[in-house]
GULO-407658 format. One line per 5 residues: number of its first residue (from 1); their letters; for each residue x, y, z of N, C-alpha, C, CB. Coordinates in steps of 0.05 Angstrom, whole numbers, plus 5000, padded with zeros to 4 digits. Each point is the difference from the previous one (the first is absolute). Glycine has a CB too. Layout:
BEGIN
NUM	a	X/Y/Z/X/Y/Z/X/Y/Z/X/Y/Z ~ ...
//
This chain:
BEGIN
1	mdwgr	2216/4557/5248/4996/5022/5019/5012/5025/4988/5000/4968/5039 ~ 4985/5055/4964/5010/5025/4990/5017/5013/5022/4959/5006/4971 ~ 5068/4989/5027/5019/5010/5020/5001/5030/5002/5027/4959/4993 ~ 4970/5054/4985/4999/5030/5000/4978/5010/5017/5021/5001/4955 ~ 4955/4987/5041/4976/5009/5016/5004/4993/5029/4971/4993/4960
6	aksil	5040/4983/5046/5005/4992/5028/5019/5019/5014/4992/4952/4987 ~ 5029/5056/4999/5020/5019/5012/4987/5027/5005/5037/4976/4977 ~ 4946/5032/5005/4986/5026/5004/4983/5000/5025/5000/5008/4950 ~ 4985/4969/5053/4982/4997/5023/5017/5000/5026/4966/4974/4972 ~ 5057/5012/5027/5017/4998/5023/5011/5027/5008/5012/4953/4987
11	iimll	4996/5063/4993/5011/5027/5005/4978/5018/5012/5032/4995/4962 ~ 4943/5002/5028/4978/5016/5011/4995/4993/5029/4980/5003/4954 ~ 5021/4970/5052/4995/4991/5027/5022/5011/5019/4977/4958/4982 ~ 5048/5041/5009/5022/5010/5017/4998/5030/5005/5029/4963/4981 ~ 4962/5052/4998/4997/5028/5003/4977/5006/5020/5016/5007/4953
16	alnif	4962/4978/5044/4978/5004/5019/5008/4994/5029/4968/4988/4963 ~ 5048/4990/5040/5010/4993/5027/5018/5022/5011/4998/4952/4988 ~ 5019/5059/4996/5018/5022/5009/4984/5025/5008/5036/4982/4970 ~ 4944/5024/5014/4983/5023/5006/4985/4996/5027/4994/5009/4951 ~ 4996/4966/5053/4987/4993/5025/5018/5003/5024/4971/4969/4975
21	llani	5054/5021/5022/5019/5002/5022/5008/5028/5006/5017/4955/4987 ~ 4987/5061/4992/5007/5028/5004/4978/5016/5014/5029/4997/4959 ~ 4946/4997/5033/4977/5013/5012/4999/4993/5030/4975/4998/4957 ~ 5030/4977/5050/4999/4992/5028/5023/5014/5016/4980/4956/4987 ~ 5043/5045/5001/5023/5014/5013/4993/5029/5005/5033/4969/4978
26	flisa	4954/5044/5002/4992/5028/5003/4980/5003/5023/5008/5007/4951 ~ 4972/4975/5050/4979/5002/5020/5012/4996/5028/4966/4984/4967 ~ 5052/4997/5035/5012/4994/5026/5017/5024/5009/5001/4951/4990 ~ 5015/5060/4991/5016/5024/5007/4983/5024/5007/5035/4983/4969 ~ 4943/5020/5016/4982/5022/5006/4988/4997/5028/4990/5006/4951
31	gdafr	5002/4969/5055/4989/4994/5027/5019/5005/5022/4971/4966/4979 ~ 5055/5026/5017/5020/5005/5020/5005/5030/5004/5021/4956/4988 ~ 4979/5059/4990/5004/5028/5001/4977/5014/5015/5026/4998/4957 ~ 4949/4992/5037/4977/5011/5014/5001/4995/5030/4973/4994/4958 ~ 5034/4982/5049/5002/4993/5029/5022/5016/5013/4983/4954/4991
36	gqdvs	5039/5050/4994/5022/5017/5011/4991/5028/5005/5032/4972/4976 ~ 4952/5040/5005/4990/5026/5004/4980/5002/5023/5006/5008/4951 ~ 4978/4970/5052/4981/4998/5022/5014/5001/5027/4969/4973/4971 ~ 5053/5012/5031/5016/5000/5025/5012/5027/5005/5009/4952/4993 ~ 5003/5060/4987/5012/5027/5003/4980/5021/5009/5034/4987/4965
41	aasri	4943/5012/5022/4979/5019/5008/4991/4996/5029/4984/5002/4952 ~ 5012/4973/5056/4992/4994/5027/5021/5010/5020/4974/4960/4984 ~ 5052/5036/5009/5021/5009/5018/4999/5030/5004/5029/4962/4985 ~ 4967/5053/4993/4999/5029/5002/4976/5010/5017/5022/5002/4955 ~ 4955/4985/5041/4976/5008/5015/5004/4994/5030/4971/4991/4959
46	lekrg	5040/4985/5047/5005/4993/5028/5019/5020/5013/4991/4952/4989 ~ 5029/5056/4996/5020/5019/5011/4986/5026/5006/5037/4978/4974 ~ 4945/5032/5009/4986/5024/5005/4982/4998/5025/5001/5010/4951 ~ 4989/4965/5054/4983/4996/5023/5016/4997/5026/4967/4978/4970 ~ 5059/5021/5028/5017/4997/5023/5005/4971/5008/4983/5043/5015
51	vglkc	5010/4938/4967/5004/4972/5005/5028/4992/4989/4949/4990/4998 ~ 5068/5000/5019/5027/4993/4992/5002/4971/4989/5017/5032/5034 ~ 5002/4964/4948/5004/4974/4988/5030/4992/5003/4962/5008/4967 ~ 5042/4970/5048/5027/4989/5002/5002/4973/4987/5006/5025/5043 ~ 4977/4971/4937/5000/4975/4985/4988/5005/4972/4995/4972/5043
56	ripas	5008/5009/4940/4990/5002/4973/4970/4992/4999/5046/4990/4981 ~ 4938/5025/5004/4972/4992/4996/4999/4979/4978/4983/5046/5014 ~ 5007/4930/4992/4999/4979/4979/4983/5009/4976/5005/4965/5036 ~ 5005/5030/4941/4986/5009/4975/4981/4979/4989/5039/5028/4990 ~ 4964/4947/5018/4985/4979/4989/4971/5000/5009/5041/4973/4997
61	ansvg	4941/5022/4984/4971/4998/5007/4988/4976/4986/4997/5050/5007 ~ 5018/4929/4991/4990/4976/4986/4979/4986/5016/5044/4996/4978 ~ 4941/4987/5009/4980/4984/5013/5013/4979/5018/4968/5007/4962 ~ 5022/4989/5062/5011/4981/5019/4982/4976/5004/5024/5037/5022 ~ 4950/4968/4983/4981/4979/5005/4996/4993/5029/5013/4982/4956
66	klffk	4979/4993/5050/4995/4991/5027/5019/4979/5008/4952/5011/4994 ~ 5055/4988/5032/5016/4979/5011/4981/4982/5016/5042/5029/5002 ~ 4956/4946/4990/4983/4981/5015/5016/4985/5021/4971/4995/4959 ~ 5016/5001/5064/5013/4987/5023/4987/4973/5005/5011/5044/5019 ~ 5003/4939/4996/4990/4975/5010/5004/5000/5030/5010/4976/4956
71	etavn	4969/5017/5059/5002/4998/5029/5020/4979/5008/4952/5016/5004 ~ 5065/4991/5015/5019/4981/5010/5000/5001/5031/5029/5004/4958 ~ 4981/4975/5054/5001/4999/5029/5028/4999/5011/4956/4977/4999 ~ 5049/5038/5022/5027/5000/5013/5004/4973/5014/4998/5050/5007 ~ 5026/4940/4992/5007/4975/5015/5004/5008/5029/5022/4978/4958
76	rpavf	4957/5021/5057/5001/5010/5028/5019/4985/5018/4953/5014/4994 ~ 5048/4960/5005/5020/4986/5017/5029/5009/4994/4969/4961/5003 ~ 5037/5043/4971/5027/5008/4993/5007/5028/5010/4997/4971/4959 ~ 4983/5047/5040/5004/5027/5010/5003/5000/5030/4972/5018/4962 ~ 5011/4966/5052/5002/4999/5029/5027/4989/5009/4950/4993/5002
81	krlfg	5059/4985/4986/5025/4987/5009/5024/5018/4996/4980/4956/4989 ~ 5020/5060/4988/5023/5017/4995/5001/5023/5020/4999/4988/4951 ~ 4978/5022/5057/4999/5024/5017/5001/4993/5030/4974/5022/4964 ~ 5015/4955/5043/4999/4993/5028/5020/4979/5008/4952/5011/4999 ~ 5062/4977/4981/5020/4979/5006/4990/4973/4991/5016/5027/5039
86	saqnp	5002/4958/4948/4993/4974/4989/4993/4979/5022/5029/5010/4961 ~ 4980/4996/5063/4995/4980/5022/4970/5001/5009/5048/5005/5015 ~ 4938/5016/4979/4973/5003/5009/4981/4987/4980/5011/5042/5024 ~ 4969/4945/4986/4979/4988/4982/4980/5021/4993/5007/4954/5021 ~ 4987/5049/4953/4980/5020/4992/4972/4992/5010/5028/5012/4960
91	psfts	4956/5008/5046/4972/4994/5009/4984/4990/4976/5003/5035/5036 ~ 4973/4955/4970/4982/4991/4980/4986/5024/4987/4994/4955/5024 ~ 5012/5050/4951/4987/5022/4986/4975/4990/4986/5045/5023/4993 ~ 4932/4984/5018/4975/4990/4990/4981/5022/4990/5004/4962/5030 ~ 5003/5063/4975/4982/5022/4991/5016/5019/4983/4972/4995/5042
96	pgaki	5014/5021/4941/5014/5019/4983/5018/5019/5015/4962/4997/4969 ~ 5029/5011/5055/5016/5018/5016/5012/4985/5024/4972/5039/4985 ~ 5051/4969/5024/5013/4987/5023/5020/5019/5012/4993/4954/4981 ~ 5008/5048/5046/5019/5017/5013/5015/4984/5021/4971/5041/4992 ~ 5055/4960/5006/5017/4985/5019/5018/5020/5014/4999/4959/4971
101	adgsk	5001/5040/5056/5018/5017/5016/5016/4983/5018/4967/5038/4998 ~ 5059/4967/5003/5018/4985/5017/5023/5019/5009/4988/4956/4976 ~ 5012/5051/5049/5020/5019/5010/4998/5027/4986/5030/4961/5010 ~ 4992/5047/4977/5001/5027/4987/4989/4999/4972/5039/5012/5028 ~ 4955/4963/4962/4992/4997/4972/4970/4997/4996/5045/4979/4992
106	tlnfe	4945/5033/4987/4972/4998/4992/4998/4995/4970/4985/5030/5039 ~ 5002/4949/4954/4995/4993/4971/4971/5000/4995/5043/4973/4998 ~ 4948/5042/4983/4971/5003/4994/4995/4994/4971/4995/5034/5037 ~ 4990/4944/4957/4992/4994/4973/4972/5012/4996/5028/4957/4999 ~ 4971/5065/4985/4974/5013/4995/4983/4984/4981/5021/5044/5008
111	gdnsf	4991/4941/4974/4986/4983/4981/5019/4980/4989/4969/5038/4988 ~ 5023/4949/4990/5016/4979/4988/5026/5010/4987/4959/4975/4993 ~ 5041/5050/4998/5022/5010/4984/5016/5023/5013/4975/4985/4960 ~ 5020/5020/5065/5014/5023/5013/5004/4994/5030/4980/5032/4966 ~ 5041/4981/5045/5004/4999/5029/5018/5023/5008/4996/4950/4999
116	tfedk	5004/5055/5028/5017/5020/5012/5015/4987/5023/4970/5038/4987 ~ 5054/4971/5018/5017/4989/5022/5013/5023/5014/5008/4957/4975 ~ 4993/5042/5052/5013/5020/5016/5016/4987/5022/4964/5033/4989 ~ 5060/4977/5016/5017/4990/5022/5010/5024/5016/5013/4959/4973 ~ 4978/5045/5051/5007/5023/5017/5029/4998/5009/4953/5004/5015
121	hpsvd	5058/4972/4985/5029/4996/5006/5011/4983/4978/4993/5003/5051 ~ 5014/5009/4926/5007/4986/4976/5023/4979/5005/4986/5040/4973 ~ 5009/4936/5015/5020/4979/5003/5007/4986/4974/4983/4994/5046 ~ 5000/5009/4933/5005/4987/4975/5020/5016/4984/4954/4979/5000 ~ 5069/5010/4993/5021/5014/4985/4991/5007/4972/5035/4977/5027
126	inlag	4970/5049/4965/4995/5008/4973/5019/5024/4994/4951/4984/5001 ~ 5072/5011/4989/5021/5020/4997/4994/5017/4975/5034/4969/5023 ~ 4957/5056/4981/4994/5017/4978/5024/5016/4990/4954/5003/5018 ~ 5067/4999/4999/5022/5017/4993/5023/4984/4987/4988/5029/5038 ~ 5013/4945/4967/5023/4984/4989/4995/4992/4971/5009/4984/5046
131	pggng	5008/4997/4944/4997/4990/4973/4971/4989/4996/5049/4989/4998 ~ 4939/5019/4980/4972/4992/4995/4980/5019/5013/5016/4953/4997 ~ 4994/5069/5015/4982/5018/5013/4982/5016/4981/5033/5003/5035 ~ 4971/4993/4939/4983/5014/4980/4974/4986/4996/5041/5017/4978 ~ 4951/4966/5040/4975/4985/4998/5003/4970/4999/4981/5039/4977
136	enikk	5043/4952/5016/5005/4971/4997/4998/4986/5027/5029/5009/4960 ~ 4980/5004/5062/4998/4987/5026/4971/4997/5009/5045/5019/5012 ~ 4939/5002/4981/4971/4998/5006/4987/4978/4984/4999/5050/5010 ~ 5007/4949/4964/4989/4979/4983/5008/4972/5010/5000/5032/4961 ~ 5024/4966/5048/5009/4974/5011/4984/4992/5024/5046/5009/4983
141	llaem	4950/5010/5035/4983/4994/5024/4972/4992/4992/5028/5032/5027 ~ 4960/4983/4955/4972/4994/4991/4999/4974/4986/4991/5049/4996 ~ 5029/4944/4988/5000/4974/4986/5001/4977/5020/5023/5022/4961 ~ 4990/4982/5062/5001/4980/5021/4973/4995/5012/5047/5012/5009 ~ 4934/5007/4987/4973/4997/5009/4982/4988/4977/5006/5038/5032
146	rlpvs	5008/4955/4946/4986/4989/4976/4981/5020/4988/5004/4955/5019 ~ 5005/5070/4981/4984/5021/4987/5012/5005/4972/4989/5021/5046 ~ 4994/4984/4934/5010/5003/4972/5012/5027/4995/4964/4968/4986 ~ 5062/5035/5018/5013/5027/4999/5020/5002/4977/4993/5004/5049 ~ 5008/4977/4934/5021/5000/4979/4998/5025/4982/5000/4950/5001
151	sfyld	4976/5060/4994/4996/5023/4982/4996/5026/5015/4981/4969/4966 ~ 5024/5031/5061/4998/5024/5016/5026/5017/4997/4969/4976/5032 ~ 5028/5050/4972/5023/5018/4999/4997/5021/5022/5004/4993/4950 ~ 5019/5017/5059/5000/5020/5021/4992/5027/4988/5036/4976/5025 ~ 4942/5035/4985/4989/5025/4989/5010/5025/5015/4960/4974/4985
156	gttnn	5045/5023/5040/5009/5023/5016/5008/4993/5028/4970/5028/4973 ~ 5048/4988/5039/5009/4996/5027/4998/5027/5015/5032/4963/4985 ~ 4958/5035/5040/4996/5024/5017/5013/4996/5027/4957/5010/4976 ~ 5060/5010/5031/5011/5000/5027/4981/5015/5019/5048/4998/4981 ~ 4941/4988/5038/4980/5012/5018/5012/5014/5024/4969/4964/4985
161	pdgtv	5016/5055/5026/5011/5016/5023/5007/4982/5024/4973/5038/4984 ~ 5013/4939/5019/5005/4983/5024/5024/4981/4996/4952/5003/5010 ~ 5063/5001/4968/5023/4983/4995/4995/4975/4984/5017/5017/5042 ~ 4958/4978/4951/4993/4977/4984/5004/5007/4970/4968/4983/5035 ~ 5033/4996/4949/5002/5004/4971/4977/4984/4987/5051/5005/5002
166	tcvly	4934/5008/4980/4977/4987/4987/5006/4997/4970/4968/5019/5034 ~ 5029/4957/4956/5004/4994/4971/4973/4991/4989/5049/4988/5007 ~ 4945/5021/4969/4975/4992/4986/5008/4986/4974/4974/5039/5020 ~ 5015/4937/4976/5004/4985/4976/4974/4995/4986/5040/4977/5020 ~ 4960/5025/4953/4977/4994/4984/5007/4979/4980/4982/5047/5005
171	ekygg	4997/4940/4985/5005/4981/4978/4999/5015/4974/4979/4962/5026 ~ 5037/5028/4954/4999/5011/4973/4991/4978/4982/5037/5033/5009 ~ 4942/4973/4975/4989/4980/4981/4995/5014/4973/4978/4974/5038 ~ 5032/5014/4941/4997/5011/4973/5012/5027/4997/4959/4974/4997 ~ 5062/5032/5020/5013/5026/4998/4987/5022/5017/5014/4987/4955
176	yavfd	4964/5006/5059/4986/5020/5017/5000/4991/5029/4971/5012/4960 ~ 5029/5008/5058/4998/4995/5028/4971/4991/5006/5037/5033/5011 ~ 4961/4948/5008/4973/4991/5010/4998/5011/5028/4999/4958/4970 ~ 4987/5064/5034/5000/5014/5025/4984/4985/5022/5005/5042/4975 ~ 4979/4938/5017/4986/4984/5020/5017/4977/5011/4957/5012/4977
181	nyavv	5065/4982/5010/5017/4978/5009/5025/5013/5012/4983/4968/4964 ~ 5019/5031/5063/5021/5015/5013/5009/4986/5025/4982/5042/4982 ~ 5043/4965/5026/5011/4993/5026/5011/5025/5012/5011/4952/4986 ~ 4980/5056/5038/5011/5023/5015/5014/4990/5024/4963/5030/4984 ~ 5063/4974/5017/5018/4989/5020/5013/5022/5016/5009/4960/4972
186	taldg	4988/5039/5055/5014/5019/5017/5019/4985/5018/4960/5031/4999 ~ 5065/4980/5002/5021/4986/5015/5012/5020/5021/5010/4970/4961 ~ 4999/5019/5061/5014/5015/5021/5026/4985/5006/4956/5018/5020 ~ 5066/4996/4976/5026/4989/5005/5004/4973/4986/5001/5023/5045 ~ 4990/4975/4930/5004/4976/4985/4981/4977/5006/5047/5014/4997
191	rlasl	4932/4992/5018/4981/4979/5007/4971/5009/4993/5030/4984/5037 ~ 4954/4996/4958/4973/5005/4989/4981/5011/5022/5007/4964/4966 ~ 4984/5061/5031/4981/5011/5019/4971/4997/4991/5035/5033/5013 ~ 4960/4968/4961/4973/4996/4990/5001/4993/4970/4982/5033/5034 ~ 4996/4954/4958/4997/4991/4972/4971/5001/4992/5041/4971/5004
196	kwhyk	4953/5041/4973/4974/4999/4988/5002/4986/4973/4985/5042/5024 ~ 4998/4939/4971/5000/4985/4975/4973/4998/4988/5039/4973/5016 ~ 4959/5032/4957/4975/4997/4986/5006/4991/4972/4977/5036/5027 ~ 5009/4943/4963/5006/4989/4974/4977/4985/4987/5047/4996/5016 ~ 4948/5010/4958/4983/4984/4983/5016/4994/4975/4957/5021/5019
201	kpeni	5041/4954/4972/5017/4992/4978/4991/5012/4973/5010/4958/5025 ~ 5007/5057/4961/4992/5010/4974/4999/4977/4980/5022/5044/5010 ~ 4957/4956/4973/4996/4978/4980/5008/5010/4973/4964/4980/5027 ~ 5025/5042/4964/5006/5011/4973/4989/5028/4997/5000/4953/4981 ~ 5012/5061/5000/4990/5027/4993/4985/4998/4975/5039/5022/5023
206	vpgar	4936/4986/4978/4982/5000/4976/5001/5028/4988/4970/4963/5019 ~ 5040/5040/4956/5003/5027/4988/4973/5014/4998/5040/4984/4975 ~ 4960/5042/5027/4976/5016/4997/5000/5016/4975/4995/5002/5049 ~ 4982/5007/4942/4999/5016/4975/5005/5029/5005/4967/4967/4982 ~ 5026/5042/5042/5003/5029/5007/5028/5006/5009/4951/5002/5012
211	kiisa	5059/5021/4979/5026/5010/5010/4996/5010/5028/5015/5012/4954 ~ 5006/4986/5062/4998/5011/5027/5001/5030/5000/5022/4958/5017 ~ 4969/5054/5005/5003/5029/5003/5029/5006/5005/4953/5004/5019 ~ 5058/5015/4967/5029/5005/5002/5007/5012/5027/5002/5007/4951 ~ 5023/4990/5057/5010/5011/5025/4997/5031/4999/5032/4961/5006
216	sqill	4972/5051/4971/4998/5029/4998/4971/5009/5007/5036/5001/4964 ~ 4944/4985/5026/4972/5007/5006/4995/4997/5030/4986/4986/4953 ~ 5024/4992/5058/4996/4995/5029/5011/5023/5016/5001/4950/4992 ~ 5024/5059/5002/5013/5021/5015/4985/5026/4997/5043/4977/4993 ~ 4948/5030/4983/4987/5025/4995/4972/5001/5014/5025/5005/4957
221	knyia	4963/4972/5045/4973/4999/5013/5002/5001/5030/4984/4973/4962 ~ 5037/5015/5049/5000/4996/5029/5020/5018/5016/4986/4954/4990 ~ 5032/5059/4996/5019/5018/5013/4996/5029/4991/5034/4962/5004 ~ 4954/5054/5014/4992/5027/4992/5017/5020/5014/4953/4984/4993 ~ 5043/5041/4999/5016/5022/5012/4995/5001/5030/4997/5026/4958
226	gdkav	5025/4977/5058/4998/5001/5029/5006/4974/5013/4966/5034/4994 ~ 5036/4944/4991/5007/4974/5012/5028/4999/5011/4968/4978/4968 ~ 5051/5036/5019/5028/5001/5009/5012/4972/5002/4990/5043/5024 ~ 5002/4939/4959/5010/4973/5001/5026/4999/4983/4954/4981/5006 ~ 5064/5001/5002/5024/4995/4984/4999/4970/4994/5028/5038/5022
231	itsid	4967/4956/4953/4996/4972/4991/5027/4987/4995/4955/5012/4979 ~ 5049/4965/5034/5026/4986/4998/4998/4974/4983/5012/5019/5044 ~ 4965/4970/4952/4998/4976/4983/4972/4996/4990/5037/4978/5025 ~ 4961/5012/4950/4974/4994/4988/5003/4973/4986/4988/5049/4993 ~ 4995/4932/5014/5002/4974/4987/4973/4987/4998/5046/4994/5017
236	lgfme	4952/4987/4964/4975/4987/4993/5000/4971/5010/4995/5029/4959 ~ 4983/4963/5053/4998/4973/5010/4971/4991/5001/5042/5006/5027 ~ 4953/4972/4987/4972/4990/5002/4991/5001/5029/5008/4970/4961 ~ 4966/5035/5042/4988/4999/5027/4971/4991/4998/5030/5037/5015 ~ 4962/4946/5004/4973/4989/4999/4981/5021/5013/5018/4952/5002
241	ykler	4976/5069/4983/4983/5021/5011/4971/4998/4991/5040/5029/5002 ~ 4954/4952/4981/4972/4999/4990/4993/4971/4994/5003/5046/4982 ~ 4975/4944/5029/4990/4974/4994/4971/5001/4991/5032/4980/5034 ~ 4961/5005/4945/4972/4999/4991/4983/4988/5022/5015/4996/4952 ~ 4961/5013/5050/4981/4988/5020/4992/4972/4991/4983/5046/5012
246	dtkel	5011/4937/5008/4990/4973/4995/5019/4984/4982/4954/5018/5006 ~ 5072/4985/4998/5018/4984/4985/5023/4992/5019/4988/5022/4956 ~ 5024/4955/5038/5023/4991/5016/5026/5005/4986/4971/4965/5020 ~ 5028/5049/4957/5025/5006/4986/5016/5020/5016/4977/4991/4956 ~ 5049/5005/5045/5018/5018/5014/5018/5012/4979/4998/4973/5043
251	yglpv	5003/5053/4955/5018/5013/4981/5009/5027/5010/4978/4974/4963 ~ 5045/5034/5027/5010/5027/5006/5000/5017/4975/5028/4981/5037 ~ 4968/5044/4966/5001/5019/4978/5024/5019/5003/4949/4997/4995 ~ 5060/5015/4983/5024/5017/5001/4995/5025/5017/5014/4982/4956 ~ 5007/5025/5059/4999/5024/5016/5027/5014/4998/4967/4980/5032
256	wrirt	5032/5046/4970/5025/5016/5002/5006/5005/5029/4991/5022/4956 ~ 5033/4971/5052/5009/5006/5028/5019/5025/4999/4996/4951/5014 ~ 4997/5069/5002/5016/5025/5001/5010/5004/5028/4973/5020/4961 ~ 5053/4983/5042/5012/5005/5026/5012/5028/5001/5009/4951/5006 ~ 4989/5062/5017/5010/5027/5003/5022/5002/5022/4955/5017/4985
261	edgkt	5059/5005/5015/5023/5003/5017/4993/4999/5030/5021/5027/4964 ~ 4954/4979/5043/4991/5000/5028/4994/4972/5009/4983/5046/4995 ~ 5022/4933/4989/4995/4973/5008/4972/4989/4993/5033/5008/5036 ~ 4951/5008/4952/4972/4991/4993/5000/4984/4975/4982/5040/5023 ~ 5000/4940/4976/4996/4983/4976/4970/5001/4993/5039/4970/5012
266	ryfka	4955/5036/4963/4973/5002/4990/4996/4982/4976/4995/5047/5018 ~ 4982/4940/4980/4993/4983/4977/4976/5011/4985/5018/4960/5025 ~ 4984/5039/4948/4979/5012/4983/4992/4979/4979/5018/5047/5008 ~ 4956/4952/4987/4990/4982/4979/5011/5008/4973/4958/4992/5027 ~ 5052/4988/4958/5011/5006/4973/4982/4990/4978/5045/4998/5020
271	sddgg	4933/4988/4986/4983/4989/4979/4971/5008/5004/5031/4962/4996 ~ 4964/5057/5022/4973/5008/5005/4998/5031/4998/4992/4960/5031 ~ 5004/5053/4992/4997/5029/4999/5024/5015/5010/4952/4993/5006 ~ 5070/4993/5000/5024/5013/5009/4998/5010/5029/5008/5013/4954 ~ 4971/4978/5060/4997/5009/5028/5019/4986/5019/4953/5009/4989
276	eit	5049/5003/5035/5018/4988/5020/4987/4976/5014/5021/5045/5006 ~ 4995/4935/5000/4991/4977/5014/5006/5005/5030/5007/4969/4960 ~ 4972/5031/5056/5004/5005/5029/4993/4976/5016/4989/5048/4992
//
């Protein structure tokens, strides 16, 4: 074997590899710098339009893809027993929808994967202010109904004028919020006044080839002079806003969620035309 020739080939290969790595580092750095400039320019334009920013505009515009769901069914007897008392026998649930009313309590199953509950004289304990009040007490209560809440997180808490407190929880999957999977809990004096639940089981995220529309583009398109909005948060998640016709596939596409100081929340398509979802 010609060792001199082999060493020369090895040196050439190592040099080529180093050049390739340096080129990639340069391209990544250039891309980050471009996105940084994009964000800075958007901030300046929004400021001129009178739109305030109390949060950072996300710079990432990577491809996200689709989130595929699997239909799941709520364990209705478990939900009924936890809310109405274990001593009561659950009714026979034979149809997709079912409404049960008993005294001050009303439980309404709109379908297999969602329900609402209301209690005009709350009696089910749910301590939001004590230890675990950051959402863990809510998750504990929901888990007792055999609801899949291990990957849920507390997204926000609102003190209402009537003295009640409302907490919103979403599921997080693959690092993104799933805005279709939620629990909305309202409590009065540490007891459950109402509950809204909706859930479809995430199966997997299938990567897409197209990059998402950046948050900067969404803001510049949808917040114009005269809006007088003060933006407090911008985040990316999934929402089932589009389904193909004549198919049973269930999937969510990426959306930008933008919240403002006046309490409004708006959702915008991040993989289509950037329009608002209403």
